Structure formats: C-alpha cells, structure tokens
C-alpha positions in Angstrom: 2.0 46.7 32.1 3.2 43.2 31.0 -0.4 41.9 31.3 -1.5 44.5 28.8 0.9 43.3 26.3 -0.1 39.8 26.9 -3.8 40.7 26.3 -2.9 42.7 23.2 -0.9 39.6 21.8 -3.9 37.6 22.2 -6.3 39.6 20.3 -4.9 38.8 16.8 -4.9 35.0 17.9 -8.5 35.3 18.9 -9.4 37.1 15.7 -7.9 34.4 13.6 -9.7 31.7 15.1 -12.8 33.6 14.5 -11.9 34.6 10.9 -14.9 32.9 9.3 -12.7 30.6 7.4 -14.8 27.8 5.9 -14.8 24.5 7.8 -14.5 21.2 5.7 -18.1 20.8 6.2 -18.8 24.2 4.8 -16.5 23.5 1.8 -18.3 20.2 1.1 -21.7 21.9 1.3 -20.5 24.7 -1.0 -19.3 22.0 -3.6 -22.8 20.4 -3.4 -24.4 23.7 -4.0 -22.2 23.9 -7.1 -23.4 20.4 -8.2 -26.9 21.4 -7.7 -26.4 24.3 -10.1 -24.3 22.3 -12.4 -21.7 25.0 -12.2 -18.7 23.4 -13.9 -16.0 26.1 -12.9 -17.3 26.1 -9.4 -17.2 22.2 -9.1 -13.6 22.2 -10.5 -12.5 25.0 -8.0 -13.6 22.9 -5.0 -11.5 20.0 -6.0 -8.0 19.1 -4.8 -5.3 19.5 -7.4 -4.9 15.8 -7.7 -8.5 15.2 -8.0 -9.0 17.8 -10.6 -6.0 16.1 -12.7 -7.7 12.8 -12.4 -11.2 14.2 -13.4 -9.7 16.0 -16.3 -8.0 13.0 -17.5 -11.2 10.9 -17.1 -13.1 13.3 -18.8 -10.8 13.5 -21.9 -10.6 9.7 -22.0 -14.4 9.4 -22.2 -15.1 12.2 -24.5 -14.3 10.0 -27.4 -17.0 7.5 -26.3 -19.9 9.9 -26.2 -22.0 11.0 -29.4 -20.0 13.6 -31.6 -22.8 16.3 -30.9 -22.0 16.2 -27.2 -18.1 15.7 -27.3 -17.6 19.4 -27.1 -19.5 20.0 -23.9 -18.9 16.5 -22.3 -17.3 16.6 -18.9 -17.6 13.9 -16.1 -18.7 16.6 -13.5 -21.6 17.6 -15.7 -22.6 14.2 -15.9 -22.5 13.9 -12.0 -24.7 16.8 -11.8 -27.3 15.2 -14.1 -27.6 12.3 -11.6 -27.4 14.1 -8.3 -30.7 14.6 -6.5 -30.7 17.8 -4.5 -31.0 17.2 -0.9 -29.8 13.7 -1.1 -26.6 14.3 1.1 -26.3 15.6 4.5 -23.1 16.1 6.5 -23.5 14.3 9.9 -20.2 15.3 11.5 -16.4 16.0 10.6 -13.0 15.0 11.9 -10.0 17.2 11.2 -6.4 16.0 11.5 -4.1 18.7 10.6 -4.5 19.3 6.7 -6.8 16.2 6.3 -10.5 16.1 7.1 -13.1 13.2 7.0 -16.6 14.0 6.9 -19.5 11.3 7.6 -22.0 12.1 5.0 -25.7 10.6 5.0 -26.9 9.8 1.4 -30.4 8.4 0.6 -29.6 5.0 1.9 -26.3 4.9 3.7 -23.5 6.9 5.4 -20.3 7.5 3.5 -17.1 9.2 4.0 -15.9 12.3 2.2 -12.2 13.2 2.4 -10.9 16.7 2.1 -7.4 18.1 2.0 -6.3 21.7 2.9 -4.5 23.3 -0.2 -3.3 26.8 0.1 -5.5 27.4 3.2 -8.6 26.3 1.6 -10.6 22.8 2.2 -10.7 21.0 -1.2 -12.4 17.9 -1.9 -10.7 14.5 -2.6 -13.0 13.5 -5.4 -11.4 10.2 -6.2 -12.5 8.9 -2.6 -16.2 10.0 -3.8 -16.1 8.4 -7.1 -14.9 5.1 -5.6 -18.1 5.1 -3.4 -20.2 6.5 -6.3 -19.1 3.2 -8.3 -20.3 1.3 -5.4 -23.8 3.0 -5.5 -23.6 4.9 -2.3 -23.1 8.5 -3.2 -26.7 9.8 -3.6 -26.9 9.2 -7.6 -29.6 7.8 -9.3 -29.1 5.6 -12.4 -29.1 7.5 -15.6 -32.2 7.6 -17.7 -32.3 5.0 -20.4 -32.2 6.3 -23.9 -34.6 4.7 -26.3 -33.0 2.4 -28.7 -32.4 3.6 -32.3 -34.0 0.4 -33.6 -37.4 -0.2 -32.3 -38.1 -3.6 -31.2 -34.3 -4.3 -30.1 -32.6 -3.8 -26.7 -29.0 -2.9 -25.9 -29.3 -5.6 -23.4 -30.6 -8.3 -25.5 -30.0 -11.9 -24.8 -26.7 -13.4 -25.8 -26.8 -15.0 -29.0 -27.4 -18.6 -29.1 -25.8 -18.9 -32.7 -22.1 -19.6 -33.2 -20.4 -18.8 -36.5 -20.5 -21.6 -39.1 -17.4 -23.5 -39.8 -17.8 -23.4 -43.6 -16.1 -19.9 -44.0 -19.6 -18.4 -45.3 -20.0 -16.2 -42.3 -23.4 -17.6 -41.6 -24.4 -18.7 -38.2 -25.1 -22.3 -37.0 -27.3 -22.8 -33.8 -25.3 -23.7 -30.7 -26.1 -27.0 -29.1 
C-alpha cells in the first residue's frame, strides 16, 4: 500500500517535468520569430522587465532625433527588425542556473551569448546584454541602408573642413595652414 501512495505522489512531479514549458532556447527562438515578423508587442512581451524599461527609455530619448514624420511610430525594436536578417541566428546550446540562462548563439560570423532570466515562471530576454554585443557588430545585424543626401553632390561624411574662421570678425573663413 505504501508503494502505491509513493507512485501516486510521483505522478504530479513527472507531469510537471513534462508540462511543455518553454526552455530558454524556445523563448529565444520565439522572440526571434517576433523580430522576423516585426511584431512590436510580441518583442516587448519577451523582454525582462528591466530590459523593457531600458528599451522604452532609449526609444523615448531617440524619438526626438528622428524625422518628425516618423516620431509617432519610432521604436528601437522596430529599427532592430529592419536590420535583422531572417535565419542569421542559431541557438547552439544553453546553460541554465536557477532563474538565469545563457545561450550560445551563432550569428553570421561569430558566436555570442544571449542571457535570459525567469520572471513569473517564464523565460525573458536580457536585451541589454544583446545590445552590447550588437554595438560591437556581432548580433546578426546588417548596417542600415544609406539614405540619399538631400543636397545632390554632397555627402554627410564629407571630409573635414580645411578652413578656419577668419579672425577679423567678418565670419568668413581663412585657409588653414
């Protein structure tokens, strides 16, 4: 009889282990799917609370720097999906340590780490760690397309001026020697 109770007690434990909860790798792949679709709400929902706070603050800070016609729709995550190349990332393995997980992810040209945290039972992406790697050029992003200059024949990356302001107060420039 004691053996039957032990067996019955083990059933819920076994069911919980097989409950089909997403792994950190599953959560990361799901986030990539949201990026591929450029689904802003889905991308936000996959972020840790701290990452979401940071992303919103960054988006708000940058919003004033974009052209007025894009300010209402600008968000840093929508800019991310414009630069993401579908299929450019592959999860190689994962390491889970309690409520923290680290994935090794292969991008087009290197292997990076993606960190996730478990919040309220779900794996959420630590986006700040990915942004640090994106800035270093290792996150599977391509450079944004160059927009044509408004003034034909000029370039936003023109050579620095070789002229210095004149010292006569006229505002004219004198050649630098």
